[in-house]
C-alpha positions as CSV (number, residue, x, y, z in Angstrom):
1,M,-103.9,13.6,130.3
2,G,-101.9,16.3,132.0
3,V,-98.6,14.7,130.9
4,I,-99.8,14.3,127.3
5,H,-101.0,18.0,127.2
6,T,-97.6,19.2,128.5
7,A,-95.7,17.1,126.0
8,L,-97.9,18.3,123.1
9,S,-97.4,21.9,124.1
10,A,-93.6,21.4,123.9
11,L,-93.8,19.6,120.5
12,S,-96.0,22.4,119.1
13,S,-93.7,25.2,120.4
14,Y,-90.5,23.6,119.3
15,D,-91.9,22.8,115.9
16,L,-92.5,26.5,115.4
17,M,-89.0,27.3,116.7
18,L,-87.5,24.9,114.1
19,Q,-89.5,26.6,111.4
20,V,-88.1,30.0,112.4
21,T,-84.6,28.6,112.6
22,A,-85.0,26.9,109.2
23,N,-86.2,30.2,107.7
24,N,-83.2,32.0,109.1
25,L,-80.8,29.4,107.5
26,A,-82.7,29.5,104.2
27,N,-82.2,33.3,103.9
28,L,-78.5,33.4,104.7
29,N,-77.8,35.0,101.3
30,T,-81.0,37.0,101.0
31,P,-80.2,40.8,100.7
32,G,-81.8,42.8,103.5
33,F,-83.1,39.8,105.4
34,K,-83.4,40.1,109.2
35,S,-83.2,37.0,111.3
36,Q,-85.9,36.1,113.8
37,S,-86.1,34.2,117.1
38,L,-89.0,32.7,119.1
39,H,-90.0,34.0,122.5
40,F,-91.2,31.2,124.8
41,L,-93.7,31.6,127.7
42,D,-94.5,29.1,130.4
43,T,-98.3,28.5,130.9
44,F,-100.4,28.8,134.0
45,Y,-99.7,26.4,136.8
46,Q,-102.2,24.0,138.2
47,T,-102.5,24.3,142.0
48,L,-103.0,20.9,143.6
49,Q,-102.7,22.1,147.1
50,A,-102.8,25.7,148.5
51,P,-100.2,27.0,150.8
52,T,-100.7,27.0,154.6
53,V,-99.6,29.4,157.3
54,P,-97.9,28.4,160.6
55,I,-100.5,27.1,163.0
56,G,-98.4,27.0,166.2
57,G,-97.5,24.2,168.4
58,G,-94.2,23.8,166.5
59,Q,-95.8,23.3,163.1
60,G,-94.9,25.8,160.4
61,G,-96.5,26.6,157.1
62,K,-96.2,24.7,153.8
63,N,-95.6,25.8,150.3
64,P,-98.3,25.2,147.6
65,I,-98.1,22.2,145.3
66,Q,-98.2,23.5,141.7
67,V,-97.7,21.7,138.4
68,G,-96.9,23.5,135.2
69,M,-99.1,22.9,132.2
70,G,-96.4,23.2,129.5
71,V,-94.9,25.9,127.3
72,A,-96.3,28.3,124.8
73,F,-94.8,30.7,122.2
74,G,-95.3,34.4,123.0
75,A,-93.9,36.2,120.0
76,I,-91.6,36.0,117.0
77,I,-88.9,38.7,117.4
78,T,-87.2,40.2,114.4
79,R,-83.6,41.3,114.9
80,M,-83.1,44.7,113.2
81,A,-79.3,44.8,113.8
82,Q,-77.1,46.2,111.0
83,G,-76.0,43.5,108.6
84,T,-72.7,43.1,106.7
85,F,-71.9,44.8,103.4
86,T,-71.1,42.7,100.3
87,P,-69.7,44.4,97.2
88,T,-71.7,43.5,94.1
89,G,-70.0,45.5,91.4
90,M,-73.4,47.0,90.3
91,P,-73.5,50.8,90.3
92,T,-77.3,50.7,91.1
93,D,-77.1,48.5,94.2
94,M,-77.4,50.4,97.4
95,T,-77.4,49.8,101.2
96,I,-78.7,51.6,104.2
97,I,-76.4,52.3,107.1
98,G,-78.4,52.6,110.3
99,N,-82.2,52.9,110.5
100,G,-84.5,53.3,107.6
101,F,-86.0,51.6,104.6
102,F,-86.2,52.0,100.8
103,A,-89.7,53.1,99.8
104,V,-91.0,51.4,96.7
105,T,-94.4,51.2,95.0
106,K,-96.1,48.4,93.1
107,N,-99.7,48.3,91.9
108,G,-100.4,51.6,93.6
109,Q,-99.2,50.4,97.1
110,V,-96.2,51.8,98.9
111,L,-94.0,49.2,100.4
112,Y,-90.8,49.3,102.4
113,T,-87.7,47.1,102.2
114,R,-84.0,46.9,103.2
115,D,-83.1,45.1,100.0
116,G,-81.1,47.6,97.9
117,A,-80.8,45.5,94.7
118,F,-82.1,47.9,92.0
119,R,-81.8,48.0,88.2
120,V,-82.7,50.5,85.5
121,D,-85.6,49.3,83.4
122,A,-86.4,50.1,79.7
123,N,-88.2,53.3,80.7
124,G,-85.2,54.6,82.8
125,N,-86.9,53.9,86.2
126,L,-85.0,52.4,89.1
127,V,-86.8,49.2,90.0
128,H,-86.3,46.5,92.5
129,A,-84.5,43.6,90.8
130,G,-86.7,40.9,92.2
131,T,-90.2,42.4,92.2
132,G,-90.1,45.2,89.7
133,A,-91.3,47.7,92.3
134,L,-90.4,51.3,91.5
135,L,-88.0,53.0,93.9
136,L,-89.4,56.2,95.3
137,G,-87.6,59.4,96.4
138,W,-87.3,63.1,96.0
139,V,-86.2,64.3,92.6
140,A,-83.9,67.4,92.3
141,D,-84.9,70.3,90.1
142,E,-82.7,71.7,87.3
143,A,-80.8,73.8,89.9
144,G,-80.0,70.7,91.9
145,N,-82.3,71.6,94.8
146,I,-84.2,68.8,96.6
147,N,-87.5,69.6,98.4
148,T,-87.9,66.9,101.1
149,S,-91.4,68.2,101.9
150,S,-92.8,67.2,98.5
151,D,-94.4,63.9,97.7
152,L,-92.3,60.9,96.8
153,Q,-92.2,60.0,93.2
154,P,-90.5,57.3,91.1
155,I,-86.8,57.9,90.5
156,K,-85.9,57.9,86.8
157,V,-82.4,57.8,85.4
158,P,-82.1,59.6,82.0
159,V,-80.2,56.8,80.2
160,G,-78.8,58.1,77.0
161,G,-79.6,61.7,77.8
162,A,-77.1,64.4,77.0
163,L,-75.9,67.2,79.3
164,A,-74.9,70.6,77.9
165,A,-71.1,71.0,77.8
166,K,-69.7,73.4,80.3
167,A,-66.2,74.8,80.2
168,T,-63.9,74.2,83.2
169,T,-63.4,77.4,85.2
170,L,-61.3,76.1,88.2
171,V,-58.8,73.3,88.6
172,R,-57.3,72.6,92.0
173,F,-53.8,71.1,92.4
174,G,-52.7,69.8,95.8
175,G,-49.7,68.0,97.2
176,N,-46.6,68.1,99.3
177,L,-43.0,69.2,98.3
178,D,-40.3,66.7,99.2
179,T,-38.1,68.3,101.9
180,R,-35.1,66.2,100.6
181,L,-35.0,67.9,97.2
182,E,-33.8,71.3,96.1
183,L,-35.7,73.7,93.9
184,A,-35.1,73.2,90.2
185,A,-32.6,75.7,88.7
186,P,-34.0,78.2,86.2
187,K,-34.2,76.7,82.7
188,P,-34.8,78.3,79.2
189,S,-38.3,79.6,78.8
190,V,-40.8,78.0,76.5
191,S,-43.5,80.5,75.6
192,P,-47.0,79.0,75.4
193,S,-48.1,81.9,73.3
194,T,-45.9,80.9,70.3
195,T,-46.7,77.1,70.3
196,A,-49.9,76.8,72.1
197,K,-53.3,75.8,70.7
198,A,-54.9,76.4,74.1
199,T,-53.5,78.0,77.2
200,L,-54.7,77.5,80.8
201,T,-53.2,79.2,83.8
202,L,-53.8,77.6,87.1
203,S,-53.4,78.8,90.7
204,A,-53.9,77.1,94.0
205,S,-57.3,77.9,95.7
206,P,-58.2,78.9,98.3
207,S,-54.6,79.0,99.7
208,P,-52.0,80.2,97.1
209,K,-49.1,78.8,99.1
210,P,-48.7,74.9,99.0
211,R,-46.6,73.8,101.9
212,R,-44.1,71.1,102.2
213,T,-44.5,68.4,104.8
214,L,-41.8,70.2,106.8
215,G,-40.7,73.8,106.0
216,T,-42.0,77.2,104.9
217,G,-44.7,77.9,102.3
218,R,-43.6,78.5,98.6
219,Q,-45.6,80.4,96.0
220,S,-46.3,78.2,92.9
221,S,-48.2,78.5,89.7
222,M,-48.6,76.2,86.7
223,A,-49.4,76.9,83.0
224,L,-50.5,74.2,80.6
225,W,-50.8,74.2,76.8
226,L,-51.5,71.7,74.1
227,A,-48.7,71.1,71.6
228,Q,-48.4,68.2,69.2
229,G,-51.1,66.2,70.9
230,Q,-49.6,66.4,74.4
231,F,-50.1,68.7,77.3
232,S,-46.9,70.5,78.2
233,S,-46.5,72.4,81.4
234,V,-44.4,75.2,83.0
235,T,-44.4,75.2,86.8
236,K,-43.1,78.2,88.8
237,V,-42.1,77.7,92.4
238,N,-40.7,80.9,94.1
239,G,-40.0,82.3,90.6
240,N,-38.0,79.3,89.4
241,R,-39.3,77.6,86.3
242,A,-39.4,73.8,85.6
243,L,-40.5,72.2,82.3
244,G,-42.5,69.0,81.9
245,Q,-45.3,67.2,80.1
246,L,-48.6,65.7,81.2
247,H,-49.8,62.8,79.1
248,S,-53.5,62.7,78.6
249,H,-55.4,59.3,78.6
């Protein structure tokens, strides 16, 4: 009977191991899935003969005679290692780098998942694509401030909503001047005030002196104006003027 019991314990444990392995293989393409492994344990040993101590007269002690009773499974361990990232082309799909979970709610119960496949439903809520659970988070106020000590609430995307127009107040241009080229020679002036429908004067910020890759800094400024459907420009570098056009798309 001992042999049969040992063999049955192996069959039972390895059957469970195959179930865990099959589940890992079945979820190869499941977003947010974490693979698992089975932790085995050996069972108590049956002692058939106790150990003895040396008794003298040239006779030493003997080791015990013990027979194992088989194998058992101790735990199923989930590997929480970082997975790979797969681009989906969906702007609402998300991933978590490092520790953490997405908090979602369904039927009044808060759940946690690593699956970041979310969609916007008819009410504008971000919901889990597979279960319909609402994504929870902290919502910013009108000033853009986020209170992380407040309660979590469903995140809603105002689809079709309109934002008030706001005029541009600062444009930043950056780049390097080619050290192989000389500055453009002065050219005839084109006055934006006589042909312009709109005039915008730009200056570098915070540093007013863009620098070449090699060389000294040079003061520059740019003026843009709209004429005949195109943006024309005048750029000054160290007082020299160059004309050009910027085509809008």
